N, C-alpha and C positions, 0 to 999 in steps of 0.2 A: 504494500499501500503506499502511494505517496505520501511521506511524512506532512503533518499537520502540525499549527503551532499547539494544538489544544493536547497533542500525544505527550508533550511533555510537561503540561500545567500539572498543578493540583488545584482543585477548588475547595474551597470553604463554604460551607453553608452556613447562612445568617438569617436565624430565625429574629426579624426585628422586632418584634415585642417584648424578646426576654435578653437582646443582647446589652443595649448599653440605653440607659435614661438620660437624654442631657437636660431636661426642662423641670425632672423631679415631679413627673406627675403620677409616676408607677408603671408608664409603660414604655418600653424603648422606641427610639427613633432614629430616623436619618442623620441627623448632625450627631447622635449618640456614636453610630456606625463613622462617621468622617472623625468621630476624634482618637478612632484606634485603628486608624489606617497605619500609623506607625508600628503596631502590635502586629500588625498582619503582615508587613513589609518584612518584619523583623523575622516572623514565624517563615516566610519564604514561598508563602502558596502566590498564584498569580492571577487568580479566577475568582471571583465570589458570586456565589447563587444566592440570590436575594429572594426568600421567600416573600409573597405578594405585601406589597407595600399600596394597593391601589384602593379606593374610596370602598367601602365595604359596611353593611351592618353588622358583621363579624359573628356571626351565624354559626361559621364555622371559621374561625378566626384569620379571616381574611381570603379563604380559598371560596367566597361567595361574593363575585364580584360587581358591584353597581356602577359603577364608572371605569374602563379601560385607560381612559385619557386622564384621571385624578388621582391624586394622592390623597391617601387617607389623612383628616387632619390631624389625628393623633401622632400620625409619623411626621407629619410636616406638610411642606409645599411643594410645587411642581420646581420652583426654583431651587432647593434644597436637592432635591433627586437630580437635578442638573449636574448642581456644584459637586454632590459626590461621585454622579460618573467621570467628572473631570478631575475630580482630586484622586480619582484612584487611579486613572490612566496616565497621569504624571508620575503615580507611583508605579508602574509598571504592572495595573492591575486591572482586568477587566471584570464588568458588571453582568451576568448574568441575569436575566427575568424570568419573574415565574411566569409560563403562562398557561391560564386556566379559562380554556376553552371549549371543555365536554358541557359546562353549565354556566352560569351567571346566576347571581342573586335575583331571587323575587321582587327585590326593588332596585333592579336595573329597568331604566327608562321602556326598553324592549316588551318585558315581560308585564309590568303593568297597564301598557297600552293593549299586549296581546289578552289578557284574558278580562277585558272590557266586551271585546265584542268579536264573534267567529267573523266579524267582516274587516276588522283590523288589518292594514298592513302589516303588523308584526305578528299576527296569528300563526303566522305557517315557520317563525322562528323559533317555535318550540314544538313539542309534541304533544298533541292534544288526543282524544279518544274521549266520544259519548257514553254515557252511561248512569246509570242512578249513585248516589251518595251510598256507602259500604260495598258496591259490587264493583270491585277495581276489574278493568279489562284481563289481566291475566293476573299469574301469581309469583310475577318478578317480585324481587326483594331488594330491598335498597342496601348498599353495604354498612349504612350505620344502622340496618334493624328496621322492620317493618317494611310494608309495602312500598313498591316503587312509583307508586300512584297516588297521587292526591285529588281528590275531586275540589272542583272551584264552581263554587254557587253561581257565579255573576253567568254564566252561559251552561249549566248544566253538563260539562265533562271533567275527565280526569288528564291532568299533565304527569308527564314523567319526569322524576327525580333520583336519579340511580344512589344520590346521596343524601343530603336531609332534604326535607319539605321547604325548605326555603331557598334549595339550590336545583331550581327547574331546569332539564337538560335542553340544549339547543339540537336545532333540526339541519344536523350538516347536508342533507338531500337538498335542502333551501340555497341556491345559488348567490342569492342576497346574503345570506348568513355568512356564508365562505368570502364575500367580496369585503363584508365589513372587518370580519376578521384580519384578511389581508391587510387592506387599510390599517388596522391599530396595529399589528406588526410590523409595519413599513413606518410609521411613525417613530416606534420606541428603536427601530433600528438607527433611524434618520438622526435622534439622540444621541448615538453614540456607544449602545450598548455592545457588548461581546457574543451574545446570543440568547438563547433560553432553554429553558427547563419546561417541560411541557408537563402539564399534570396530568394524569389517567388519558395519555392520549389513546392509549390501544380502543377507548372505549366510543370514540366518534363515529364510528363506523356501526354502530348498533342497529339490530333490527328486531325491535321490541315487539312484535307481534308473531315472531318466531322463536323470542326468548332468547336471543342472540345479543350480548352485551360486548365482551370483548371481540377483539380481531375481526371483526364485521366483514363482508364480502368487498366494501368500497373503503375500507380503511387506507390500505396503501396509497388508492387513486388520490384520495385526499392530499395524502402526503407529500406525493408527487408534484399534486399541483401546490402545495404550499410552498414546496422548493422553489418551484419556477416561479411564482407570484411573489416569492418574500427573499429568505434568505441565499438562494440557491448561487448568485453570483458573488455574494459576501464572504468575508473569510469569516465566520462565527462559528462558533461551538454550540449545537443542538444534542440536547438528551431528552427521550421520551422517558416517561414513567409506564412500563408495562408490567403489571402483576402476572398477566397470564402468557411472558414469552418463554420459550425456550430457544436453544441454541440455531434450530432452525429458523423460527421467525425473527430472531435477534439479528440474523444474516439478511432478511429481508429487508428491515428496517434500516440498518447500518453499512450494507455492502456500498461502497462509492461508486459503485456502478449503476446502482438503482436511483440515485439521486433522490434520496429521500433525509435520513437524519445520519449526524455526526455517530451518534453511540445511543444505547438507552439504559434505563437502570430495569436490571432484570432481579426477580426477588425470591428465587429458588429456592437461595440459602436462609435467607429470612424465614420461610417457613417449615425448616427441619424442625424447631421445637415445639412443632404441632401434633396433633392425632390426626392421622392421616383421614381427610375426608370430613373434618370437625372444622369448627370455628378457631380462630386465632387463640380464643381465650383458654381451648380446651389442651393444656400443656402435656410434652413430656419431655424426657431427658434427648440432651443432642448427642449424636451418634457422630463421631470423629470422621469415620469412614464414609458417612453419607454423605458430610463437609467435603470431604476429598472429591468423591464421585462430581458432587455440582459442580466446583469450582475447576475443576479439570474439563470437564465437558465444555464449559464456557472459553477457558482457555485453548483449547486444541480444535475445536469446531468453527470457531471464530476466525482462525488465525489464516489470514489472506483475505479473509471475506467480510470484515467487519471491525470493532472497535469495543474493547471492555471498558464498561465504568465498573472500578473498583469502591466500594463501600460497605463500612458495617453499620453506621448512624444515617438517622436524618430524622424531620421533625414527627416523623408518622413511626419510630423504631424506639425500644427501651435504648437505654444504654449500654454499650456491648462489654463494658468491663464489668458490671453488674450482670449480663445478660450469661456471658460465656467465658469472663475471666474470673477474678477474685477480686471482689471489691472491699476486701479486708486487708488482711498481712501482705498479702501478695499483691494490693493494687498496683502497683508502678510496675512492677515484672511483668505482669498479666497484661497490662495495657500495653508495655513497649512489644510483648509477644506477639499480639494481636496486630500492632501496627505492622511489625518486621512482617508478617504471615501476606498479609494484604498488600501494601507497598512494595515488595518484590516482585508482583506476579505483572504481568503483560494488561497495560490500560490505561485509562486516567482512572486515577485515586480522588475520594471525595472525603474531605473530614466535615465531621457536624460540630458547630461552636461548643467549645467545651471539652473535645472528645481529646484534643490534644494536652489537656494540664488532668484528664482520668476524670472526668466529673461522672459521678455514680448515680443511678437512679434513687427515687424519692423515697422515705420511708412512711410512707403514707399508714393512717390509722384509723379513717373514717371514711365514708361515704361522701361526706361533705364536704372532703379535701379536691374532689376531683371535679374537672370543670368541662374537660373535652366533650363534644358531644358526641361523640362514640360511646368513651366510658360511661356516661349518664345514661346514653339508651340501653348500655349491657346491663348495668343495673338493676333496672326498670323490668326487662325482659327476663334475666336468670331468676329475679325475686320472683317473679309473678308465676315461672316455671318451678318453684320450689326448691332452687339450688340455696344451699345454706351461706349465709352471710361471710362464715371464714372462708367459702371457697370461691366466692364472687372476690374476696379480697386478695386471695393469693393469686390469682388471674392477673388481676388488676395491676398488683405490686411487678409485676414479672413483664407484663405486656402493653400496660397502657400507654398512649400515647402522650399523657402527662409528665411522665419520666424527663420526654425528651426537652420538655420547655418551662423548666425551672429556668429562672433569670442566671446567665451566665455569671460566675465566681471570678470578680476581678482580683478583690482584695479581702483582708479578714476584718474591714472594716462594718459599716453601718449596711445592712443590707446587700453585704459581698461585694459591696461597691458599684452595684447597679442602679440604683437609686436613693435619692435621698428622702423620698417619699414614702408611701404605701405601695408595695409592687403588686402588681395585676395579678401576679401567682407568687406562692409562695418561695423563699431563698432553700435551697435544700441546706438543712443544718449542720453538714459536715463543711461550710463554707471557710471556717477558719483553718482548716486544715487544709482544702484543696482550694488554690485559688491561682491565678495568673502570677499575682504579685511574687509567691511563695516560689512558686515555678521559675520564674525570671531570677530569684538569686539563687537557683542551686541548679548547677553546671551539669547534673546527673539527673534532672529533670526529665518528663515524659515531654515535654515542650520542647527540650533539646534535643531530644531523642528524635521527633517529628523534624524537626529543624534540619538534622541530618538527612534522615530518608529522603525529604524535600530535594534536598540538594544532591544527591544520588542522581534522583530521576534527572534533574536537568543536566548533570553532566556524565553521565555512562549510559553509552548507547546500547549497550547489554539490556538496560529495562524496557527501553523501548522495541528494539527490535528482536532482542534474543528468543531463541525459541523455549518452550515449558515441556518440562518432562516429572511427570508423579515419580517419587520412592517411596519404597514402602506401604503402598495401596492399601494393605489388611490391618497394619499398624493401628493399633487402638488408642494411643498415646502420643505419636509423633507424627506432626505436619511436616515432610519434606521433600522437598522438589529442587530440579534443577533449572538452570537458565544457561543459553548456550548461545554465543556470536560470535564470529569470526575468529574461530579457536581459542575464545575465553571461555571459562567455565565459573559458576557461580553457583553454589551449594546453600541454600537457604533452609534450616532446619528449625524446628518449633516445637519444645513440650509443650504441648497444648494444656497440660494439668500440673497441680501442684504436688503429686508424687515424683521423686527421682525416676529417672528409666533409664535404659542402657541404648546407646546408639554407638553405632560402628562405621565407620566408611574407610575404605582401601585408599591411603594417600594422605597429603598434608594439603592444609590450605592458610592463605593469608588472612587474618580477619578484616574486613570492611567494617563491619558493625556487630555489635553484642548489646544484650540487655545486661550482661554481667560485668562491670568496667574494666574488672582486672585482665579480662581477655583482650583488651582494645589493641588491635594493629600487630598483633603476634602472628608467628607461624604457628599452627596447631596440628598434631598429631589425631586425625580423625578417626583412627582405629580404637575401638574398644573405651570408650568414652561414657561417662555419666551425666544425662543431662540434669541439671538440678531446677528446680520450681519454676516452671513457665520459660526458662531458658531459651532465648531467640539468638540465631547469629548469623550472619551473611558471611560465607567464606569464597575468596578468590580462590580456585583448586590451582595447585601447583602444576604444570602439565611435563 
């Protein structure tokens, strides 16, 4: 594949509401982000993925947009947005905007007009079916629970909402809708952004009367049209959120010859601690062999025909160090191990705010502490089904999206330095031990380890072009793989758990990076070693 700038990039996702509050109203904002550009520059990232900052009533924390051309007042102004884009550019950082075009808010002007009358010129911007109250057109379920159809009394019809009732789905079969979206995308491109992260983009080709939601028959036709009409001639990063993708579908999205997207987010690994065929809340232990199988399939089957995104966390997922690491005694070692495992692979890495300092899940105690629409719906549904409160709480502590949305922990002062006001969401009580200021003072911190990984991505061709080979596929404790490029071989080896385990590889290697500092830059005999708890290292093999 022809090299693109985003192949050497590392993306940092900012959830604006929880990042940094500049005006002390308890909500993060654009000027707060601007104040942290030096921090991000020091980390070494060169792209910010900005979760939605558009005008929104916040039924789903900004993923319900009422005006694509306006900034939500709680975040700032359009002039401040333009300043953020400009100042980031001056620091070598591009802004990737969140593109939410599967649905709008029910307070968007289009929907307000559409629901008034069947004769409205905006009626066909959305998906309507006639029917009686209490009798939805079919049994499609919304992702946040309940029916995907909501009855609207004004015209005696149901509208489709694959998410919340205040998030009506757009009708992509309507040419006028697509033209509105192309115009909006081009507006943001002209402002100088670096690309788009496309929210649930695999749903835009839905055929609801046939029960088809993801990967509908017109999906790729729409994406190819989008490419032609907007970013296709621009040098931008485009990444689609595609929960239902496998590697075959991944190639369709990201093979350059198809002229669709740069890459996608796939979530096969994110569902490995769920009971098969059940909901995300139905937990089971992660099996390392399954994780290796999933990552290896994507690494090998995308080779030459597409590009991978690499991520553990985002605003929809729990904190990885709490999920598959150890957020207690071995928090630092396990966070570095997970980072090593991911950043050594082929693809563009994504870091979620706070990941670089090892932020953890929130120790929730009561249902009243949850704010996310998905969590609240789940509590209600499971209580009605007779689940025990302690069962529900166990699932929420493990998987609730609220875990990712607690304020960024900047220092050990009031409200972790996020705000001087009352934060919109409680700060994790461990902020006095886990915060950016403390990490910056400690040269052995998770922050500086991420900094080193990011620098390797920018300077070492083997991470961009090298082949991937899984080692020890049946081992239940060690994830080890080889990267090879032009006569150079790197061995990445990770003990995924806290128990020491034996590891052996015939040969010696120079340590490129290790999470046990006494190993740094030395030549290691890799035969008959004992890997310490969560030990991880990258070795350049002696040839």
